N, C-alpha and C positions, 0 to 999 in steps of 0.2 A: 465815332459814328453814333447817331441817335435815330430813333424811329419817329417819323412825323405822324400827324393825326390820321393819315390815310393808310398807315401800315407799311410805308416804304422807308428804307434806311437812307440817310443822307449825311454828308459831312457837316460837322458843327463849324460854322463860319467858313470863310474862304469860298472857293468855287464849288457850286453844287455838283453833286455826283449823280449822274443818271444811272439808276439801277433797275433791274427787272423786278416788277411788283407782281405778286401773286394774290389774286382775289378770287372769291367764289361768288358765282352769280346765283342768287336765291330764286331760281326759276327752273321749271322743267320744260319750258317752251323753247324748243330747238331753233325756231325762227328768230326769236328774240336774242338768243345766245349768239347766233351767227351774225346778226346785225351789229351787236355790241362788240363782238370780237373784231370785226372789220374796222369799226370806228376807233377802237382802243389799240389796235395792233401797232400803229406807228409810234405810240407812246410807251412801248415796251411794257405793257400790262398783260400779264398772262391771266386770262379769265378761265377759271375752272368752272365746271358745271356740277350740279348735284349728282347727276348720273355718274360722272367720272369718279366721284368719291362714294358711290353707292349709297347715297342719302335718299331715302324714299319718302320720309315723313314730310307732310305739307301742313303748315299751320293754318288754322281757320282765319280767314280774312274778315275779321269782325269790325274793322274800322269804318268810320263814316266818311272818311276822306282818302284821297290817294296817298297823302303823306302818312296817315296813320297805318294804312295797310302796308306801305313800303317798309316802315319801321318794323312792323310785326314780322315780315318775311326776312328782313335783314338780320334781326336778332336771332331768329330761329336757325338760320343758316350758319351764323357765327358760332352758336352754341354747338352745332353738330360738327363743325369743321375746324374751329379755332383759327380761321382765316378771316381777314377783313372781308365783310360780306356786302356785296352790292345788290340792292333790290330795286326793281322797277315796278311801279304800279301805274298803270295808264288806262285810259279809256276814252270813250266818245261821249261828249256832252251835246245834246241836241236842244236848241232853244225852245222849240215848240213842245217838247216833252219835259220842260222845266229841269233840264240838265240830265235827264235820263238818256242812256242807261248808266252813265257815270261809273261809279265803283263796281257796278254790277255788269259791266260791259261783256265780260267773258262768260257770264252765266245769265244773260238777259232772258233767254228763252227757257231757262231751267238749269239745275246744277250740272248736268252732263250735256248741255246743248252744244251742237257743232257750230262752226262759223256760219254755215249756210242757214241753220235754224235761227241764229241770232239776227242775221241780215233780213231774213224773211219776216220776222216779227217786227223789226224796226220799220221796214217798208209798209207793213200793214198798219202800224200805228200812225204813219205819216200819210195815209191815203187821203187825197183831196186837201192836204195841208199846203198852203201857199208858202209859209215861212219854213224854209228847209235849211236855215243857217245852223252850222254845227262847228265844233272844234275838237281836235284830238288833244289831250293833255297827258303829259308824262311827268312823273315825279321820280327821281332817282334818290335813293338813300344809301349812304355808305356807313356801316356800323363797324367800329373798330374794337368793340368790347367796352368802351368807356363813353363814347359820345357819338352822336349822329350828325352827319352833314347831308344837306339836301340841295338838289338842283331841280329846276323845273323848266319844261319846254312845252310849247303849244303851237299848233298850226290851225289857222282859221280856214273855213271852207263851207261847203254845203253838201247835203245828201242828194244823190241822184235818184231818179225814179226807178232805175233798174240796175242790176250789177253789170259791170263791164271790166274786162281784162282778166289776166290769168296770173299776174305776179302778186306778191304780197300775201297777206292773210288777214283774218278778222274782218273788219268793216272796210278794208281797202277798196274792194270792188264798187262800193257805193259812195265813196267819199271823193269829192273834187276839191283840191286845195286851191286857195286864192292865187298862190304863186304859179300854178300851172293849170290855167283854165282850159276846159274842153276835154280833159282826160281824168279818169279816176286814178287813184294811187296804184291800182292794180294794172293800169295800162302804162305805167312809167317804169323805165329801167330801174332795177333795184338800187343801183349805184346812185342814180339821180334822186330816188326817194330818200336814201340815206343822207342826202345833203339838205333836204327841206323838211323832213319829218319832225314830229314833236319829240321823238326820242333823240334825233340828231341834235335838236336845239338844247335838250337837257344835257346830252353828252358834251356838246361844245362848251356849255357853261361849266361842267365838271373839269374838262381839260384845261380850261383857263385857270382854274384853281390849282390844278396839279403843276402847271407851268410856273405859277407864281411862288411855289414853295422854294 
């Protein structure tokens, strides 16, 4: 048996052995954890959370890109747990705001801003703006203690003029994806959102890598 770069054990040569992999998710966001668990479940990846291991420290996200912040979070989680650490850094990029809120999406309206406050500020910034094109971007980083592997996903769409729907979180109520016109992501069944979201695209890219091992 040998350990591959994702932290899972497999046979050397011959038929691959499908084994249960245990990773830690470098996030305290329960919504994000549940989405990723559902997506990874069929591939026998057990996704632990920081809360399960009573890890409370959160590193400062000082990166200028999603990739940099994902690596910061993954390395911190690995150091605290000694498990392969999966980190997700994602956000909303709005063309008319030159890519903002970007890496500041979760704290657009301030360090302790709520989803509602972030959405309200976004809509205020877009008042009377004709160009409402935007995209959700997600970068996943898996750090195994020696090297980082990255996957990226995105979904194109536009910002609505007011919030709609009760599913999802973050900016979902004001984002309409190109794939499903006429409805915000918060008006879509969560299972359907998991099929077309930026996080789903990044996860699908990651799963393709795992299957190829």
